mmCIF file of the C-alpha atoms, coordinates in Angstrom:
data_MODEL
# 
_entry.id   MODEL 
# 
loop_
_atom_site.group_PDB 
_atom_site.id 
_atom_site.type_symbol 
_atom_site.label_atom_id 
_atom_site.label_alt_id 
_atom_site.label_comp_id 
_atom_site.label_asym_id 
_atom_site.label_entity_id 
_atom_site.label_seq_id 
_atom_site.pdbx_PDB_ins_code 
_atom_site.Cartn_x 
_atom_site.Cartn_y 
_atom_site.Cartn_z 
_atom_site.occupancy 
_atom_site.B_iso_or_equiv 
_atom_site.pdbx_formal_charge 
_atom_site.auth_seq_id 
_atom_site.auth_comp_id 
_atom_site.auth_asym_id 
_atom_site.auth_atom_id 
_atom_site.pdbx_PDB_model_num 
ATOM 1   C CA . UNK A 1 1   ? -0.194 29.850  4.661   1.00 0.00 ? 1   UNK A CA 1 
ATOM 2   C CA . UNK A 1 2   ? -1.216 26.319  5.561   1.00 0.00 ? 2   UNK A CA 1 
ATOM 3   C CA . UNK A 1 3   ? 0.894  23.389  4.428   1.00 0.00 ? 3   UNK A CA 1 
ATOM 4   C CA . UNK A 1 4   ? -1.328 21.139  2.307   1.00 0.00 ? 4   UNK A CA 1 
ATOM 5   C CA . UNK A 1 5   ? -0.637 18.092  0.210   1.00 0.00 ? 5   UNK A CA 1 
ATOM 6   C CA . UNK A 1 6   ? -0.975 20.248  -2.915  1.00 0.00 ? 6   UNK A CA 1 
ATOM 7   C CA . UNK A 1 7   ? 1.595  22.793  -1.664  1.00 0.00 ? 7   UNK A CA 1 
ATOM 8   C CA . UNK A 1 8   ? 3.974  19.963  -0.785  1.00 0.00 ? 8   UNK A CA 1 
ATOM 9   C CA . UNK A 1 9   ? 3.677  18.527  -4.287  1.00 0.00 ? 9   UNK A CA 1 
ATOM 10  C CA . UNK A 1 10  ? 4.098  21.954  -5.870  1.00 0.00 ? 10  UNK A CA 1 
ATOM 11  C CA . UNK A 1 11  ? 7.163  22.698  -3.729  1.00 0.00 ? 11  UNK A CA 1 
ATOM 12  C CA . UNK A 1 12  ? 8.554  19.278  -4.588  1.00 0.00 ? 12  UNK A CA 1 
ATOM 13  C CA . UNK A 1 13  ? 8.021  19.972  -8.282  1.00 0.00 ? 13  UNK A CA 1 
ATOM 14  C CA . UNK A 1 14  ? 9.748  23.336  -7.933  1.00 0.00 ? 14  UNK A CA 1 
ATOM 15  C CA . UNK A 1 15  ? 12.681 21.709  -6.123  1.00 0.00 ? 15  UNK A CA 1 
ATOM 16  C CA . UNK A 1 16  ? 12.834 19.043  -8.824  1.00 0.00 ? 16  UNK A CA 1 
ATOM 17  C CA . UNK A 1 17  ? 12.892 21.645  -11.570 1.00 0.00 ? 17  UNK A CA 1 
ATOM 18  C CA . UNK A 1 18  ? 15.636 23.618  -9.840  1.00 0.00 ? 18  UNK A CA 1 
ATOM 19  C CA . UNK A 1 19  ? 17.730 20.536  -9.071  1.00 0.00 ? 19  UNK A CA 1 
ATOM 20  C CA . UNK A 1 20  ? 17.490 19.123  -12.551 1.00 0.00 ? 20  UNK A CA 1 
ATOM 21  C CA . UNK A 1 21  ? 18.059 22.263  -14.588 1.00 0.00 ? 21  UNK A CA 1 
ATOM 22  C CA . UNK A 1 22  ? 21.384 21.792  -16.325 1.00 0.00 ? 22  UNK A CA 1 
ATOM 23  C CA . UNK A 1 23  ? 22.658 24.347  -18.809 1.00 0.00 ? 23  UNK A CA 1 
ATOM 24  C CA . UNK A 1 24  ? 22.715 23.201  -22.429 1.00 0.00 ? 24  UNK A CA 1 
ATOM 25  C CA . UNK A 1 25  ? 26.252 22.106  -23.216 1.00 0.00 ? 25  UNK A CA 1 
ATOM 26  C CA . UNK A 1 26  ? 27.991 22.044  -26.578 1.00 0.00 ? 26  UNK A CA 1 
ATOM 27  C CA . UNK A 1 27  ? 29.392 18.794  -27.922 1.00 0.00 ? 27  UNK A CA 1 
ATOM 28  C CA . UNK A 1 28  ? 32.903 20.069  -27.156 1.00 0.00 ? 28  UNK A CA 1 
ATOM 29  C CA . UNK A 1 29  ? 31.967 20.716  -23.513 1.00 0.00 ? 29  UNK A CA 1 
ATOM 30  C CA . UNK A 1 30  ? 30.382 17.275  -23.224 1.00 0.00 ? 30  UNK A CA 1 
ATOM 31  C CA . UNK A 1 31  ? 33.492 15.641  -24.738 1.00 0.00 ? 31  UNK A CA 1 
ATOM 32  C CA . UNK A 1 32  ? 35.769 17.478  -22.274 1.00 0.00 ? 32  UNK A CA 1 
ATOM 33  C CA . UNK A 1 33  ? 33.617 16.461  -19.297 1.00 0.00 ? 33  UNK A CA 1 
ATOM 34  C CA . UNK A 1 34  ? 33.410 12.861  -20.526 1.00 0.00 ? 34  UNK A CA 1 
ATOM 35  C CA . UNK A 1 35  ? 37.211 12.648  -20.869 1.00 0.00 ? 35  UNK A CA 1 
ATOM 36  C CA . UNK A 1 36  ? 37.669 14.000  -17.315 1.00 0.00 ? 36  UNK A CA 1 
ATOM 37  C CA . UNK A 1 37  ? 35.005 11.669  -15.953 1.00 0.00 ? 37  UNK A CA 1 
ATOM 38  C CA . UNK A 1 38  ? 36.565 8.652   -17.685 1.00 0.00 ? 38  UNK A CA 1 
ATOM 39  C CA . UNK A 1 39  ? 39.905 9.369   -15.963 1.00 0.00 ? 39  UNK A CA 1 
ATOM 40  C CA . UNK A 1 40  ? 38.129 9.619   -12.591 1.00 0.00 ? 40  UNK A CA 1 
ATOM 41  C CA . UNK A 1 41  ? 36.436 6.290   -13.333 1.00 0.00 ? 41  UNK A CA 1 
ATOM 42  C CA . UNK A 1 42  ? 39.769 4.664   -14.151 1.00 0.00 ? 42  UNK A CA 1 
ATOM 43  C CA . UNK A 1 43  ? 41.430 6.030   -11.013 1.00 0.00 ? 43  UNK A CA 1 
ATOM 44  C CA . UNK A 1 44  ? 38.608 5.185   -8.569  1.00 0.00 ? 44  UNK A CA 1 
ATOM 45  C CA . UNK A 1 45  ? 37.030 1.931   -9.775  1.00 0.00 ? 45  UNK A CA 1 
ATOM 46  C CA . UNK A 1 46  ? 39.311 -1.087  -9.898  1.00 0.00 ? 46  UNK A CA 1 
ATOM 47  C CA . UNK A 1 47  ? 39.177 -2.954  -13.203 1.00 0.00 ? 47  UNK A CA 1 
ATOM 48  C CA . UNK A 1 48  ? 37.361 -0.172  -15.065 1.00 0.00 ? 48  UNK A CA 1 
ATOM 49  C CA . UNK A 1 49  ? 40.197 0.501   -17.511 1.00 0.00 ? 49  UNK A CA 1 
ATOM 50  C CA . UNK A 1 50  ? 40.403 -3.128  -18.648 1.00 0.00 ? 50  UNK A CA 1 
ATOM 51  C CA . UNK A 1 51  ? 36.588 -3.363  -18.772 1.00 0.00 ? 51  UNK A CA 1 
ATOM 52  C CA . UNK A 1 52  ? 36.576 -0.222  -20.939 1.00 0.00 ? 52  UNK A CA 1 
ATOM 53  C CA . UNK A 1 53  ? 39.137 -1.742  -23.310 1.00 0.00 ? 53  UNK A CA 1 
ATOM 54  C CA . UNK A 1 54  ? 37.109 -4.983  -23.607 1.00 0.00 ? 54  UNK A CA 1 
ATOM 55  C CA . UNK A 1 55  ? 33.702 -3.291  -24.065 1.00 0.00 ? 55  UNK A CA 1 
ATOM 56  C CA . UNK A 1 56  ? 32.056 -2.855  -27.463 1.00 0.00 ? 56  UNK A CA 1 
ATOM 57  C CA . UNK A 1 57  ? 31.057 0.644   -26.287 1.00 0.00 ? 57  UNK A CA 1 
ATOM 58  C CA . UNK A 1 58  ? 30.748 2.709   -23.132 1.00 0.00 ? 58  UNK A CA 1 
ATOM 59  C CA . UNK A 1 59  ? 28.240 5.441   -22.342 1.00 0.00 ? 59  UNK A CA 1 
ATOM 60  C CA . UNK A 1 60  ? 29.665 7.952   -19.883 1.00 0.00 ? 60  UNK A CA 1 
ATOM 61  C CA . UNK A 1 61  ? 27.401 10.497  -18.236 1.00 0.00 ? 61  UNK A CA 1 
ATOM 62  C CA . UNK A 1 62  ? 29.820 12.775  -16.334 1.00 0.00 ? 62  UNK A CA 1 
ATOM 63  C CA . UNK A 1 63  ? 27.200 14.385  -14.112 1.00 0.00 ? 63  UNK A CA 1 
ATOM 64  C CA . UNK A 1 64  ? 23.692 13.291  -13.281 1.00 0.00 ? 64  UNK A CA 1 
ATOM 65  C CA . UNK A 1 65  ? 21.906 15.742  -10.998 1.00 0.00 ? 65  UNK A CA 1 
ATOM 66  C CA . UNK A 1 66  ? 19.127 14.245  -8.890  1.00 0.00 ? 66  UNK A CA 1 
ATOM 67  C CA . UNK A 1 67  ? 16.917 15.973  -6.377  1.00 0.00 ? 67  UNK A CA 1 
ATOM 68  C CA . UNK A 1 68  ? 13.481 16.523  -5.042  1.00 0.00 ? 68  UNK A CA 1 
ATOM 69  C CA . UNK A 1 69  ? 11.018 16.388  -2.239  1.00 0.00 ? 69  UNK A CA 1 
ATOM 70  C CA . UNK A 1 70  ? 8.255  13.766  -2.546  1.00 0.00 ? 70  UNK A CA 1 
ATOM 71  C CA . UNK A 1 71  ? 8.738  13.825  -6.335  1.00 0.00 ? 71  UNK A CA 1 
ATOM 72  C CA . UNK A 1 72  ? 12.338 13.494  -7.476  1.00 0.00 ? 72  UNK A CA 1 
ATOM 73  C CA . UNK A 1 73  ? 13.992 13.708  -10.850 1.00 0.00 ? 73  UNK A CA 1 
ATOM 74  C CA . UNK A 1 74  ? 17.386 13.187  -12.386 1.00 0.00 ? 74  UNK A CA 1 
ATOM 75  C CA . UNK A 1 75  ? 19.004 14.458  -15.561 1.00 0.00 ? 75  UNK A CA 1 
ATOM 76  C CA . UNK A 1 76  ? 22.410 14.298  -17.222 1.00 0.00 ? 76  UNK A CA 1 
ATOM 77  C CA . UNK A 1 77  ? 24.093 14.394  -20.614 1.00 0.00 ? 77  UNK A CA 1 
ATOM 78  C CA . UNK A 1 78  ? 26.996 12.342  -21.894 1.00 0.00 ? 78  UNK A CA 1 
ATOM 79  C CA . UNK A 1 79  ? 28.601 10.566  -24.803 1.00 0.00 ? 79  UNK A CA 1 
ATOM 80  C CA . UNK A 1 80  ? 28.666 7.026   -26.139 1.00 0.00 ? 80  UNK A CA 1 
ATOM 81  C CA . UNK A 1 81  ? 32.224 6.015   -26.914 1.00 0.00 ? 81  UNK A CA 1 
ATOM 82  C CA . UNK A 1 82  ? 33.475 3.209   -29.114 1.00 0.00 ? 82  UNK A CA 1 
ATOM 83  C CA . UNK A 1 83  ? 37.159 3.061   -28.347 1.00 0.00 ? 83  UNK A CA 1 
ATOM 84  C CA . UNK A 1 84  ? 38.127 6.710   -28.002 1.00 0.00 ? 84  UNK A CA 1 
ATOM 85  C CA . UNK A 1 85  ? 35.638 7.964   -30.622 1.00 0.00 ? 85  UNK A CA 1 
ATOM 86  C CA . UNK A 1 86  ? 32.363 9.643   -29.688 1.00 0.00 ? 86  UNK A CA 1 
ATOM 87  C CA . UNK A 1 87  ? 29.580 8.043   -31.750 1.00 0.00 ? 87  UNK A CA 1 
ATOM 88  C CA . UNK A 1 88  ? 26.481 9.538   -30.060 1.00 0.00 ? 88  UNK A CA 1 
ATOM 89  C CA . UNK A 1 89  ? 25.421 12.109  -27.488 1.00 0.00 ? 89  UNK A CA 1 
ATOM 90  C CA . UNK A 1 90  ? 22.711 10.997  -25.080 1.00 0.00 ? 90  UNK A CA 1 
ATOM 91  C CA . UNK A 1 91  ? 20.714 12.330  -22.176 1.00 0.00 ? 91  UNK A CA 1 
ATOM 92  C CA . UNK A 1 92  ? 19.337 10.391  -19.238 1.00 0.00 ? 92  UNK A CA 1 
ATOM 93  C CA . UNK A 1 93  ? 16.193 11.428  -17.400 1.00 0.00 ? 93  UNK A CA 1 
ATOM 94  C CA . UNK A 1 94  ? 14.342 9.802   -14.538 1.00 0.00 ? 94  UNK A CA 1 
ATOM 95  C CA . UNK A 1 95  ? 11.431 10.762  -12.319 1.00 0.00 ? 95  UNK A CA 1 
ATOM 96  C CA . UNK A 1 96  ? 10.168 8.997   -9.220  1.00 0.00 ? 96  UNK A CA 1 
ATOM 97  C CA . UNK A 1 97  ? 7.365  9.570   -6.727  1.00 0.00 ? 97  UNK A CA 1 
ATOM 98  C CA . UNK A 1 98  ? 7.209  8.378   -3.162  1.00 0.00 ? 98  UNK A CA 1 
ATOM 99  C CA . UNK A 1 99  ? 9.395  9.144   -0.192  1.00 0.00 ? 99  UNK A CA 1 
ATOM 100 C CA . UNK A 1 100 ? 12.433 10.935  -1.567  1.00 0.00 ? 100 UNK A CA 1 
ATOM 101 C CA . UNK A 1 101 ? 14.163 13.931  -0.113  1.00 0.00 ? 101 UNK A CA 1 
ATOM 102 C CA . UNK A 1 102 ? 17.501 15.566  -0.833  1.00 0.00 ? 102 UNK A CA 1 
ATOM 103 C CA . UNK A 1 103 ? 19.817 16.094  -3.749  1.00 0.00 ? 103 UNK A CA 1 
ATOM 104 C CA . UNK A 1 104 ? 22.973 14.606  -5.185  1.00 0.00 ? 104 UNK A CA 1 
ATOM 105 C CA . UNK A 1 105 ? 25.088 14.397  -8.283  1.00 0.00 ? 105 UNK A CA 1 
ATOM 106 C CA . UNK A 1 106 ? 27.067 11.449  -9.554  1.00 0.00 ? 106 UNK A CA 1 
ATOM 107 C CA . UNK A 1 107 ? 28.639 9.987   -12.662 1.00 0.00 ? 107 UNK A CA 1 
ATOM 108 C CA . UNK A 1 108 ? 27.524 6.885   -14.549 1.00 0.00 ? 108 UNK A CA 1 
ATOM 109 C CA . UNK A 1 109 ? 29.238 4.558   -16.994 1.00 0.00 ? 109 UNK A CA 1 
ATOM 110 C CA . UNK A 1 110 ? 27.265 1.939   -18.935 1.00 0.00 ? 110 UNK A CA 1 
ATOM 111 C CA . UNK A 1 111 ? 29.481 -0.782  -20.425 1.00 0.00 ? 111 UNK A CA 1 
ATOM 112 C CA . UNK A 1 112 ? 28.089 -2.662  -23.445 1.00 0.00 ? 112 UNK A CA 1 
ATOM 113 C CA . UNK A 1 113 ? 29.955 -5.959  -23.553 1.00 0.00 ? 113 UNK A CA 1 
ATOM 114 C CA . UNK A 1 114 ? 28.849 -7.186  -26.996 1.00 0.00 ? 114 UNK A CA 1 
ATOM 115 C CA . UNK A 1 115 ? 28.439 -5.502  -30.389 1.00 0.00 ? 115 UNK A CA 1 
ATOM 116 C CA . UNK A 1 116 ? 24.872 -6.893  -30.590 1.00 0.00 ? 116 UNK A CA 1 
ATOM 117 C CA . UNK A 1 117 ? 23.664 -5.224  -27.386 1.00 0.00 ? 117 UNK A CA 1 
ATOM 118 C CA . UNK A 1 118 ? 25.410 -1.979  -28.376 1.00 0.00 ? 118 UNK A CA 1 
ATOM 119 C CA . UNK A 1 119 ? 23.663 -2.096  -31.762 1.00 0.00 ? 119 UNK A CA 1 
ATOM 120 C CA . UNK A 1 120 ? 20.237 -2.651  -30.120 1.00 0.00 ? 120 UNK A CA 1 
ATOM 121 C CA . UNK A 1 121 ? 20.894 0.293   -27.790 1.00 0.00 ? 121 UNK A CA 1 
ATOM 122 C CA . UNK A 1 122 ? 21.908 2.592   -30.646 1.00 0.00 ? 122 UNK A CA 1 
ATOM 123 C CA . UNK A 1 123 ? 18.925 1.605   -32.808 1.00 0.00 ? 123 UNK A CA 1 
ATOM 124 C CA . UNK A 1 124 ? 16.364 2.090   -30.045 1.00 0.00 ? 124 UNK A CA 1 
ATOM 125 C CA . UNK A 1 125 ? 14.173 5.167   -30.122 1.00 0.00 ? 125 UNK A CA 1 
ATOM 126 C CA . UNK A 1 126 ? 14.735 5.860   -26.436 1.00 0.00 ? 126 UNK A CA 1 
ATOM 127 C CA . UNK A 1 127 ? 15.972 3.167   -24.120 1.00 0.00 ? 127 UNK A CA 1 
ATOM 128 C CA . UNK A 1 128 ? 14.911 2.471   -20.556 1.00 0.00 ? 128 UNK A CA 1 
ATOM 129 C CA . UNK A 1 129 ? 17.153 1.052   -17.855 1.00 0.00 ? 129 UNK A CA 1 
ATOM 130 C CA . UNK A 1 130 ? 15.628 -2.076  -16.346 1.00 0.00 ? 130 UNK A CA 1 
ATOM 131 C CA . UNK A 1 131 ? 12.920 -2.312  -19.034 1.00 0.00 ? 131 UNK A CA 1 
ATOM 132 C CA . UNK A 1 132 ? 14.776 -2.617  -22.331 1.00 0.00 ? 132 UNK A CA 1 
ATOM 133 C CA . UNK A 1 133 ? 17.672 -4.470  -20.738 1.00 0.00 ? 133 UNK A CA 1 
ATOM 134 C CA . UNK A 1 134 ? 18.691 -5.876  -17.389 1.00 0.00 ? 134 UNK A CA 1 
ATOM 135 C CA . UNK A 1 135 ? 21.820 -4.241  -16.101 1.00 0.00 ? 135 UNK A CA 1 
ATOM 136 C CA . UNK A 1 136 ? 24.317 -5.453  -13.523 1.00 0.00 ? 136 UNK A CA 1 
ATOM 137 C CA . UNK A 1 137 ? 25.140 -2.549  -11.185 1.00 0.00 ? 137 UNK A CA 1 
ATOM 138 C CA . UNK A 1 138 ? 28.359 -1.706  -9.364  1.00 0.00 ? 138 UNK A CA 1 
ATOM 139 C CA . UNK A 1 139 ? 28.517 1.028   -6.762  1.00 0.00 ? 139 UNK A CA 1 
ATOM 140 C CA . UNK A 1 140 ? 31.475 3.350   -6.182  1.00 0.00 ? 140 UNK A CA 1 
ATOM 141 C CA . UNK A 1 141 ? 34.452 1.333   -5.006  1.00 0.00 ? 141 UNK A CA 1 
ATOM 142 C CA . UNK A 1 142 ? 33.261 -2.037  -6.330  1.00 0.00 ? 142 UNK A CA 1 
ATOM 143 C CA . UNK A 1 143 ? 35.749 -3.806  -8.560  1.00 0.00 ? 143 UNK A CA 1 
ATOM 144 C CA . UNK A 1 144 ? 34.553 -4.604  -12.075 1.00 0.00 ? 144 UNK A CA 1 
ATOM 145 C CA . UNK A 1 145 ? 35.071 -8.127  -13.322 1.00 0.00 ? 145 UNK A CA 1 
ATOM 146 C CA . UNK A 1 146 ? 35.201 -9.785  -9.920  1.00 0.00 ? 146 UNK A CA 1 
ATOM 147 C CA . UNK A 1 147 ? 31.539 -10.777 -9.967  1.00 0.00 ? 147 UNK A CA 1 
ATOM 148 C CA . UNK A 1 148 ? 29.980 -13.535 -12.023 1.00 0.00 ? 148 UNK A CA 1 
ATOM 149 C CA . UNK A 1 149 ? 27.064 -11.146 -12.621 1.00 0.00 ? 149 UNK A CA 1 
ATOM 150 C CA . UNK A 1 150 ? 29.107 -9.257  -15.213 1.00 0.00 ? 150 UNK A CA 1 
ATOM 151 C CA . UNK A 1 151 ? 29.745 -12.442 -17.149 1.00 0.00 ? 151 UNK A CA 1 
ATOM 152 C CA . UNK A 1 152 ? 25.995 -13.129 -17.434 1.00 0.00 ? 152 UNK A CA 1 
ATOM 153 C CA . UNK A 1 153 ? 24.925 -9.538  -18.120 1.00 0.00 ? 153 UNK A CA 1 
ATOM 154 C CA . UNK A 1 154 ? 25.665 -7.909  -21.493 1.00 0.00 ? 154 UNK A CA 1 
ATOM 155 C CA . UNK A 1 155 ? 25.338 -4.412  -19.948 1.00 0.00 ? 155 UNK A CA 1 
ATOM 156 C CA . UNK A 1 156 ? 26.652 -3.219  -16.642 1.00 0.00 ? 156 UNK A CA 1 
ATOM 157 C CA . UNK A 1 157 ? 26.737 0.143   -14.986 1.00 0.00 ? 157 UNK A CA 1 
ATOM 158 C CA . UNK A 1 158 ? 29.078 1.811   -12.565 1.00 0.00 ? 158 UNK A CA 1 
ATOM 159 C CA . UNK A 1 159 ? 27.921 4.743   -10.453 1.00 0.00 ? 159 UNK A CA 1 
ATOM 160 C CA . UNK A 1 160 ? 30.874 6.772   -9.151  1.00 0.00 ? 160 UNK A CA 1 
ATOM 161 C CA . UNK A 1 161 ? 31.805 10.208  -7.862  1.00 0.00 ? 161 UNK A CA 1 
ATOM 162 C CA . UNK A 1 162 ? 28.719 10.694  -5.704  1.00 0.00 ? 162 UNK A CA 1 
ATOM 163 C CA . UNK A 1 163 ? 28.293 14.097  -4.051  1.00 0.00 ? 163 UNK A CA 1 
ATOM 164 C CA . UNK A 1 164 ? 25.355 15.013  -1.814  1.00 0.00 ? 164 UNK A CA 1 
ATOM 165 C CA . UNK A 1 165 ? 22.675 12.901  -0.214  1.00 0.00 ? 165 UNK A CA 1 
ATOM 166 C CA . UNK A 1 166 ? 19.276 11.702  -1.327  1.00 0.00 ? 166 UNK A CA 1 
ATOM 167 C CA . UNK A 1 167 ? 17.111 9.217   0.502   1.00 0.00 ? 167 UNK A CA 1 
ATOM 168 C CA . UNK A 1 168 ? 15.022 6.670   -1.395  1.00 0.00 ? 168 UNK A CA 1 
ATOM 169 C CA . UNK A 1 169 ? 15.856 7.216   -5.084  1.00 0.00 ? 169 UNK A CA 1 
ATOM 170 C CA . UNK A 1 170 ? 17.385 5.125   -7.868  1.00 0.00 ? 170 UNK A CA 1 
ATOM 171 C CA . UNK A 1 171 ? 17.942 5.209   -11.629 1.00 0.00 ? 171 UNK A CA 1 
ATOM 172 C CA . UNK A 1 172 ? 15.761 2.159   -12.293 1.00 0.00 ? 172 UNK A CA 1 
ATOM 173 C CA . UNK A 1 173 ? 13.490 3.105   -15.178 1.00 0.00 ? 173 UNK A CA 1 
ATOM 174 C CA . UNK A 1 174 ? 15.726 5.949   -16.334 1.00 0.00 ? 174 UNK A CA 1 
ATOM 175 C CA . UNK A 1 175 ? 15.169 6.874   -19.977 1.00 0.00 ? 175 UNK A CA 1 
ATOM 176 C CA . UNK A 1 176 ? 18.117 7.411   -22.337 1.00 0.00 ? 176 UNK A CA 1 
ATOM 177 C CA . UNK A 1 177 ? 17.517 9.531   -25.431 1.00 0.00 ? 177 UNK A CA 1 
ATOM 178 C CA . UNK A 1 178 ? 19.736 10.668  -28.292 1.00 0.00 ? 178 UNK A CA 1 
ATOM 179 C CA . UNK A 1 179 ? 20.526 14.385  -28.348 1.00 0.00 ? 179 UNK A CA 1 
ATOM 180 C CA . UNK A 1 180 ? 21.726 16.305  -31.368 1.00 0.00 ? 180 UNK A CA 1 
ATOM 181 C CA . UNK A 1 181 ? 24.772 18.547  -30.866 1.00 0.00 ? 181 UNK A CA 1 
# 
């Protein structure tokens, strides 16, 4: 069998499908994973607990699985918390084309610093990172609140708990959608 561009794309699509297939979780399972992930966030990212307490709401996606070859995709499910109460369940999905190879999983927390931006997020029929709002990003190990970027940005994200390796991918343009559980 010869290796053609079409077979590469098809194998990349198959790898993407396999990497991004997460079992459907119940709301109770999502809540348990979110609670565990929140504790990992607090213990690994300096300032995250106080940022959580100050935020109007926080979306925690405990596991985003990303993978592919040429075409990559990412998917995860989580909960939007206001204080300690779950107010919505959401999924995040992203797809990218270009040079990407590998697979990884990681956790994400989106902090909404004002009630207005939280309200706009909740009222949106799908919401896209980088399109519907600019987001200040912190990588694993970065302290929250030490940058003036967080003061200027009403939404900021923390990516933490990375496992695996992928070359050339990001969550820019990721789409967040409400899920019913």
